[in-house]
N, C-alpha and C positions, 0 to 999 in steps of 0.2 A: 627896584625894590617895590614900587607901587604895583607892578604886574604880579609879583609874587604874592603880595597881600590879597590882590583881587582873585587870584587863582585859589588861594586857601579859603577865602570867604565863599567863593562859588562852590567849593567842595563841601563846606559846612552846610550851605543852603541846600545843595543837592541831597546830602545825607538826611537832613530834616524832612524833606519832601518824601524821599524814598521810604524812610522809617514810618512816616504817617500813612502812606499809601499801602505799605506792606502790612501794617497793623489792620487796616480796614479790610484788605482783601483776605487776609488769613482769618480774621474774625468771622467773616461771612454771615453777619447778622446777629441780632439779639434774641434771646429767649425770654419770654414773659411768663409769669406764673399761670398755671392752668386754671380753668374755671372750677367752681365748686362742683364736687361730684354729685350726680343725681341721687335722689333718694330711692330706696327699694319699695316694693309694694305696688298694687294696682296694675298688674301686667296688661298689655293690650290684648284684645280678643282677635286672635289670628288662628287660622287653621294650621295645625301641626302636620308636617309631612311625615311619611313613614320612613323611619331610619333604617338604612341598610346595615347588615352585620359589620360591626366595628365602627359604626358612625354614632354621632350624638346629634341632638337637635338643639338649636339655639334660636331664641326669639330676639331679634335685634330691634332696638328702639333708639331714636335720637331726638334731641331737642328741636330739630327741624327736619323736614323731609330730606332724605339723603340716599345716595347710591352707595351700595356696600360692595367691597371687593375683598377677596381673600388674598393676603400677602403670601406669595410663594417663595420669594427670595429677595435678598438685598445685596447690592454691590456698592463698593466705595473705591474711588480712584482719586489719588492726590497728585497734583502737578506742581512743580516748583519753578519759579522764574525770578527775574530780576526784581519784580514788584511784590513778591510774596508767594504764598501758597494758595492754590485754588483747589477746593474739594468738590468733587462731582459725585453725587449719590444717585444710584438707580434702584428702582423697585419693580419687581416682576409681580403682576397681580392678575387675578381672574375675577370678573364680576360674578357675584352670587345673588345679588338682590338689586332690583331696579329702583325700588322705593321703600323706605321704611314707613311703618313697622312691617316686619316680615319674619317668617320662620324658615330656617334653612337647615339642611342635614349636611354635616361635615364630619370628616374623620376625627375620631377621638384623639386627644392629646393637646399640646399647646397650639392654640390658634391665634393668629393675628389678623384682625380685620381693619381695613381702611375705609373711612367714611368720607364722602364728598357731598356737601350740601347741593341740593337742586335749585336753591334760591340765591345763594351767595358763593361765587366762584372762589373766594378766598377762605371760606370756612371748610377746613379739612383736617383730619387727624386720624390716628390709628391707635390701637391698643391690643394687648394680648391677654388671653385668659386660658384656663384649663377646661377643656370640654370633656365631659364624661358621659356615661350612659343616660343618666337622668337629665331631662330637658332643663336648660338654663335660660335666664333672662339676661341679656347683655344690654344695659342701658348706658347711653353715651352722650355726654355734652361735648359738642364739637369744639375743637381748637381753631386756630386761624393762622394762615401764612400770608403776610402782607408784603408786597413789594412796591417800592417807590423809585423805579428806575430813572424816571425823568429828573427828579431832584438829585439822585445819586450821580447821574452822568453830569449834571450841571456842576456839582461840587468837584468832580474829577477835573472837568475842563477849567474851572476857576483856579484850582490848586496848581495845575500844570501851567496855566497862563501866568500866575503869580511867580512861579519859579523861573519861567522863561524871561519874563520882564525883569526880574531881579538880576539874573546872571548877565543878561544883555546890558542892563544899566551899569552893573559893576565893571564890565569890560570897557564900556564907553567912557565912564567917568574916571577910569584909571589910566587912560592913554596919555602920553606926553602932551603938555599944553604950555601955552605962553605963561611966563611968570606974571603974577598979579591978577590972573583970571582963574576962576574956578570952573572945572569942566562940568558940563551938565548933560543930561539925557532927557529929551522931551521937556526941557525947561526945568528939570529937577536936578539937584546936586546928589551926591552919593548917599547921604543920610536920608533924604526924602525918597530916593529910589528904593532903598532897602525897606523903609517904613511902609511904602505902598505895596511892595512885593510881599512883605510879611503879613500885612492885613489881608491881602488876597489869598495867600496860602492858608492862613488861619480860618478865613471864611469858607474856603473850599473844603478843608478838612472837617470843619464843623458841620457843613451841609452833608458831607459823606457820612458822618456819624448819625445825624438825625434822620437821614433818608435810607439808611441801610435796611435790608430786609429784616422783618421781625417774625418770630415764630412763637405761637402760643400752643402748647400741647393740649390735647383734649383730656377729659377725665371720665372714668367709667365706674359703674357699679354692676356687679355680677351676682346673681342669686338664683337659687333653684326655683323652678316653676312650682307654684303651690306653697312655697315657704311664706311664713307670715312677714 
């Protein structure tokens, strides 16, 4: 009977860990509010290129010097496993400006530009706008993509270690023993073993949540060149 109870307790403990880890992996990060959109007016002084037939001209400006790329295509792949879903996103781009502010000629229509700060590797974002024949000003406040893989990996190790410690302790403290003595694991009885295991799992999942990647989208203001 004791072995049956230990097996069921182990199943419950395993389910708790797997649900927590699946939630973290499937969530794949937090999204923070974007920065305030930049104001219009006072465009930078840059030389405008001559637009080819069917093209439009856009002056790109950012809140810090940035590299600008034209987003050509986006792809998304989703994989499912025992620990949850993993989403992998790919972006095909072509660099169109090495440093902002700059003026570029692009085909008219819906255009998506990606900006990467030249000073902060985590400052990056993209936005789309409609480009027409009349020159535009595209003013962008960069967002941010922050990763904390060291803390995230530490949380994962702590949660798995807590689970391993708990299941091993459950088995060891549920084995047949002499009457009048209480079985222990590393000097702890079953209650203490579960308590320590639970604390380790809770600490690991908390660290996973706090250190998950965060994404802050950028914000943009688009207006016609020469508009008030």
